C-alpha positions, 0 to 999 in steps of 0.5 A: 594760821589755820584753826583746827576744827572737826568741821568738813569744808563747805565743798564736801558733800557726804553721801550717806543714804543708800537710796537704791540697791540693785544687781542691774548696773544699767538700772542703777546708771539710769537711776543715777541719771534721773536723780542728777537731772533733778539736781540731786548729787548722787554716787554710784558704788559697786563692789566689782574691782573697778569693773574687772570682776563684774560677777562680784556685783551679784553679791552686793549689787550696785548702790546709789548713795545720796545726801541725807537732805535729798532723801525725801525728794529722791524717794519721790523721784524714784517711786515709780522708777521700776515702771519707767 
């Protein structure tokens, strides 16, 4: 029998911190790759109807979300990202 709790399963990672917002989808994809290469799980979110309406990206941009526990490390990694 399962007990009812408000806890999430251990395999669920909540991506709640937006670490990057840009209208340049390629920059967002590069940032995502860079973070993942350092072992940081991240999620790229866009509001472009699954790529069918790419012009919508210019209103809200592409965003990279990470877990709160990785915020400091991700900020350090992306500190000079625009210069890379």
